[in-house]
N, C-alpha and C positions, 0 to 999 in steps of 0.2 A: 090755514095760519100764518102770519109774519111775524116768525118772533125776530127780533134785533139784539143785539148785547144793549142798549139800554134801556128794555123791556127787564133786562133779568139783571143789570143793576138798579132802578127804579126799585124791584122788588125786595130785594136782597139790602136795599138802604131802611123802608120804611117798614122792615122787623126788625134792624136793628135798633134806628132808632124808635120805633113805638108811636111814629106820628108823624103825618104830610108837611108842617110846618119844619119840624127838626132835619126831616129828609130833604124837603128840597134847600136849605141851607148850604146842608151838607153836600149833597149836589150840585150847588149854585145857581139852579135855574128856579121859578116864580113858586109860588105854590099853586097860583092856578093852570098855572104849564104842567107840572105835576099829575094833577088830576087831573087836567085835559088828558094825558099819555094813559094813566092806569084806565080811564072811563073808554078810551078807543080800545086799550089792549081787552079790556071786560068783554066791550063790542064783538072783538074780532073770536073770543075764545065761548060768547054765546054762556060763560059762566063767573059767578061772583067770584072776585079773588079774595075780598076781606068779610071779614064780620063786624058789617055798618053799626052802629053806635058802640062799640065799643072802645074802650082804655083802659092799657093804650091800641091802637092801632093794629088788631090780628089778621090775619092771615086766614082765609078759608083754607080745605084740605085742599082743592083744587091749586090753589096759590101756593099753597104747602110744597106742593106736588113744582110747581117753579121755582118756589128755593132750594129746592135739593139739585134742579140742573143747574142752581146760580151758582152754586156751592162745589159745583164741577166742573164748569168752565172758567169760570172767570177766575178764578186763580191760573189759571193756565193759561188764560191769553194772559194772562200781565205776567207771566213767566218770559211767555212769548218777546210782547212789548220789549220787557228788559233784557232778553236777546239784542232782539236787536239793535236798542237802546245801546248798549254793549259796545255790538258790530258797530255801530254809527260812530261811536264815539272809541274807537280802537280800542278801547280794554280787553275785547272780545276777539274770540278768532277761533283759528285752527292753525296748529301748526305741524304735521306732521313730517317725520324728517327722515329722510333715505342717508346711509351711508355706505361707500364706498371705500371705505381707509377704514380694516379691519380691526386696527390699533387704535381708535378713536374711542372708541366706551372708556376708556382709559381715563381720558380730558372730558366726553364728555356729560357724564354724569355731573358732576361738579357744577358744570355750565349751569343744566339744566334743575337742578337744587336749586341754583342761584332764581333760575329764571321763573322757578312754578312757586316760587313767595313775593317775587316783580308781581305776576299774572295769572293770579287762581284760575282765573275765567276763560282760561286762550288752553282748547285741548291741543295735548302735546301727545303722540305717540314718535314712534323710532321703528324703520326699519330695514333690515340688512339690506342695500341696494347692491348686493350682488351675486342673486338669485334673480334678479329682473336689470330689464333698462330704464334703470333710475332718472335718467334727464327726461327721456322722452317719460314717462309718468310723470314728472314733473310740469312738461307741456303743458299732457293733457288734465293737470290738477290733481292727480290721483295720490299727490305728495306737494311738500311747500316749499322742501328746502333740502340742499344733496350738500356734504361733503364729498366735497371732489379735489384728487390734487391734480385735473387734468382739464381745465378750462378750455372751451368751445366755442367755437363762434353759432350760435344756436336763435333762432328768431324767438325772441320778446323775453329771454332769460339772461340776466347779465352774473358775472363773478364776482362777487366781495371777496377780495385777497383776508384772510384772516392772517394768519401767521406763517412766520418759517419754521424748518426745521432741519436736525440735519437726521442721516440718516445713519444708522452706526451697529456696525459687527462687533458680538457676541460672541466669545469664544469659554471655553473652559479653561484657569489659569493653566492648566499641565497641557491643554494645547499646543504642538511645537510653533501656532502661528501667532501665538503670546506675544512671543521675542522681537515681535519685530512691531515699529513704531507706525504702519499705519498697511490698509488690507491695499491689496490691489485683485484684478477680474484672473490673473491666474492663477495667486493663490486656492480658490474656489474649485481647481481641476481635481486636488482630491478629498478632498472634503465633503461629509454630506449635508446639505442646507437645507436646513429646520421652518417651513415656513407655514403662512398662513394658507389654509385648500379656496384659492382663489386664481383667479387666470393670473400668467404673468405679468401682461399688462396693466393691471393694479397692485404690483410688486414692486419697492425699489430696488432692493435686489436686481433685478430684470432689467427693466427703463432702465438707471441709469449708470448701470456699469456691466452685468455680464453683456448681456442683450447687443452693446456697441461693440466689444470685444469679441463677439462670437465663440462667448467662451461659457461652456457646460461644467458645471460639480459633477464631481463623482457619482451625486445621488441625490435625488429630494423628496423630503419625508413632509408631508403635510400635517398639520397639526390645528385643532378649532381654536383652544386654548391659550393665551399670551404664559398663563403661570406654567403647563406647560410644557409650553417648548421651553421653555428658561428650566426647568427640570432638569429637559433632557441636556441642555444644551451645559449645563453646571455637573454632568453624569458623560460629560465627552463623548455623545451621540451624534454632534454635530454643531454645528455654528447655525447663526443666525444676524438676519439684521433688522436691527429694531428702532421706527425711531424712536428718540432721545428723551421724547417722558415716557417712553416707559423703559429707561434702562437704568430712571435717574438714582433709582436705591441699588439697582447692581452693581455702578463700577463703584459702591464700596464694601461689597461684598470680596473677600477674598477667594472665594471659588471663582468668581469670572473675572475674564477681562474685556475691555473695550477698546479699541478701536476705530479709528476715523477711515473710512473710507477712498482712498488714492492719499496721496497729502497733501494736499492742500482742503482735505473734507468734500461732502458733495452736502447742496442742501437744498430745500425743496420747497414749496409753499400750498400752503390747503387754499380752500375756498368754500364758498356756500355759496352756490346757485340759488337763485330763486327767480319766479315771475318777476317782471317790469313791475307790473300793476301794484306788488307787494313790498315792494321798495318800500314805500311811504308808511307804511303801517308801523304805527308806534312799536308792537310788541317785536315786532321784526326787526328793529333794526337797534332796538334794548338786547335780544338774543345774539345778534352777530356783533354787538360789543361786547358783552358777555364775552363769546368762542374769540375774541383775538386779546381778552384779557385773561381770562382763569387759565388756559393750557399754559402761559407763560410763567406762570405762580410755581407750573408744577415742573418745570423744563428748569428753571433759579433753584430747585431746591437743591 
């Protein structure tokens, strides 16, 4: 038996309307063409699918079996067609994000909340790109966007600039370094540096200050959560270097002091790495616009 979707649609249309005339009008085909289609299907199945001379036209027991199949399959086909239409129009898609910046969750969630409301049909997921090679995963289409502060030249990948930020020194108000107007690399020699549990190549304190000066802090203590880092700093258990969006509230708290790194301060830039082919997708462009504006609101608080 060669069963097609049009056959299932015919069975359901006739059942729903109760007659050939109404069904043919609903399906936008002639009544004779619809009758011919039914006759051909009955010849294939070798059973009658309708109870003849019934008004309204009723399905036979065999026809009801096909109706059950139609009511199961047709909604799934319609859902797939809608998905494909959404993909083609740019309304739907996938946005799986990898983050190479441990503190980025502070601003990313407000961005995603605004994005979700604008693009409800886009599948969003987040992976911390600290336990795997995020940029390699982007090339392999395992993720769709990587938040990074280290742009590279990679085939088929472009780095869209998001916003600039300042890595800021944070210490307890009773720490001796609180008396300084700015912090230099040598100031870390007798301090415990509290940092996220990531490689040094992902930490501004090392890439921008300590590494170039070839200076090691007295001790390094790794902590997973930003709130715990700040708690330890307030207790004078160590000092930290955090992005300015993280310390926006801390600078108004009398338990802490914040100071620039070096006399002129340091500036870093975050990027969104995406595949070239995805750059023109409307939802991707909108996410990048949000990621350029929402974090700045946090910085200005």
